[in-house]
N, C-alpha and C positions, 0 to 999 in steps of 0.2 A: 563569473561569465554570466552576462545578461542574455537570457533567451529572446530570440526575436521573433519565434513563432506563436508566443502566447502573450496575453495582456500582463501588464505589470501590476501586481497586488499592492496594496497600501503599504505593507511591511517593506517592499522593494522601493518604495518611494522615500524611505528615511525615516519611517515610524520607529525603528528601533535604532539606537545610536552604534550598536556593534551587533548586527545580526549574525546568526550562524549560517555556514555553508550548508545547504540542503541537498541532499542527494535523494531523489523520489526513485524508489523501486515499484515498477509495475511488472505486469505480465499476466498470462492466462492463471486461471484456477489450477492448483497443484504443480505449477512450474518450479517451486521452490524459493520462492521470495523470502520466506522466512528463514531458510538456511543462509541466503545471502546476507539478510539483514543480521543474523546471529555473527557471521564472519566479521562484518563491519562492527559490530558491538564490541567484538573481542579486540578490535583495532582502535577502540576509543571512541566509538560513535554513540549518541543517545539515539534510541530507536523509537519512533512513535507508528504503532501498528493501528491502521485506520479501522481493521476490524475490532481490535480490542477496544478502542474507543467506541466503537458502535456498541458493543455488550455493555460496556460501562453506561453509556447513556439510556440503556433500555433496561435499567434497573427497576425491579417491581415499583409501581405507583409513580413513577417519574412521569414528566410531562410528555416525553418521547413515548414512553412505554403507552401512556393512555391514548395518545393519537393512534398508534399501531393497532391496538386492542380495539379500538372503536371502529377502525376501518376493516379488519379482518376478523374480528369475531371472538367471543371468549374461549373458543376450541383451541386456540393457539396459545393458551395459558395453562402452564403445567401445575402440578399440585403443590409446588413450593412458591408459587406466585411468579416465577420467571416465565417469559415467553420461550416456550418451545420451539426452538429453531428449525428442528427437523420438519414440525408440523407446519411452520410458516414457509419453509423452503419448498416443501410438498405444493402449497399452493400457487407460490410466486413463479417457481422455475417451471411449472406447467403452463402458465399463462403470462406472456410477454407484457400486456397491459397492466396486470397486477403487479409484476416486478417493477415496471416504470412508475407505478403509484407509489410502491413502498420506496423507492428511490427518491421520489420527490418528497416524500414525507420525513425520510431521515436524513438524507444528504446535507441540507442545509446546517442542522445541528451539529453533526460530525465535523463539517468543514470548519465550522465556527470554532469547535473545540479544539481542533487540530492547530488552526491558527493561534489560537490563544496560547496552546502550549509551547509552539515554536516561539512566539513573542515573549514568553516567560522564561526560557530555557537559558541557562548560563554555559552551556556546551557550546563550544565552537564548531561542532559538526553534528548535524541532525540527519537521521535516514527516515524517511517517511515511505512506508510501505502500504500500498493500497491497489487493489485489483483495477478499480476504476479511476485511478488518479488523474488521468488526462479527461476523462468523460465528466468527471465532477467539476472540472475546474482548476483543481489543486495544482496542476503543471505550472500556474502562475506563481507558485510559492517554491519552485524549487529551482536550484542552480545547475543541475545536471540531472538528467533523466536516463535511468539504467533500465533496459528492457530484459526480463529474466523469462528464459524459454527452456522448453524440454521438449521431446518427442511426444506425440499423442499417447502412445501406448504406456509410456513412462507415467506420464500425468495420469492416465486411467488406473494404472495400479496403486499410485500414491495415494489417490482419492478414495479408492476402495479399501485401502489399508487403514488410512487414518480415520474415516468416517464409518466404516462398517457396512455402508449401503451397498445394495445389489448393483450389478453391472449397468443394468437400463437405467437406474436413478442416477448413477455416477456420469454416463453418458449424456444424460438430459442435463445434469448441471454444467458439465463442460461446455455443451453446445449453447447454453445461455448466457454464458460469461463472456465478456470481451476476449479475444485472442489476439489481437493486434493493436497497436495504436491507430488514431485516425489519421486519414491521409494529410500530409502537410505538416504533421508534428514530428520535430526533430529529436532523434535519439541519439544520446551521447556515448551509450556502451551497451552492446547485446551480450549478455551471459548466457551461454548455454549449460543448463544444470542438469543435462541428461546422464551424465556419468557419476563417477565417485566424488567425495568431498574434497580429495585433493586437487582434482581437475578444476573443481569450481573455485577453490582458494587461489589458485594459479591464475584464473581468470578475473577474479576479484582484484588481485594484486595489478595485474595489467591495467584494469579499469581505472583503479585508483591512481595508478602512476600518471595516467592521463588527466585526470581531474587536478592532480597536485600542479601540474603545469599549465593547466589553463586558468587557474585561480590566482589571485593577485598575489604578490609577494608577502603582503602584511598577513594575508590569510594563511599563506603557506607556513608562516611562522608558527601559527595557531594549532593547525590541524594535526593530529595524531602524530605527536613528535617521534613515537616509537618506530614510525615507518620510515622516517628520514633517511636513514642508513641503508635502505633498500633499493635496489635498482631493477 
């Protein structure tokens, strides 16, 4: 399915002879994107987590590590040489300008790495998980865009539970991250991940069923064969 609301990336212009079908997962922080990604991994997808790519690229003494440390100072570096992401978060989530500058420093490298991984994969189905998937321009690289959501209090509880931060810090983090896709961007599926895993799994199956019939017959033959018998 060709998306009409975003620019077409070079990969979509035929740079790869057999490109994978790419599902983009986005949504607000702590909405449960990773849970949905894992459900799709269990169904045969290769998952690319933009945050994990980001962490890989920030390995100590890497080029990106040096640029971030040069901008935000040595106090964000832990005793092991890694960037202390909590310390960096305290800076950027309290200052929108600093957050924007961090994005301008890191996004190009992360995007380039993600596009390279998509180009190199042998999997017929790739799931790309990213909070700022649309804002970064990566929506041009997906065939279907899924928006994962959850009610605000559920997201708050999840963020506090997984990060150990206090409620005020969690609310600041939630407020700083995008909670919707920009106006004019088409979303192919909305999955509410507020309830239990079984409910989310059922919603994933419904969304996948729609993707199957929107994709070409040739790609339908390649994608997730174990799901072909499900209706």
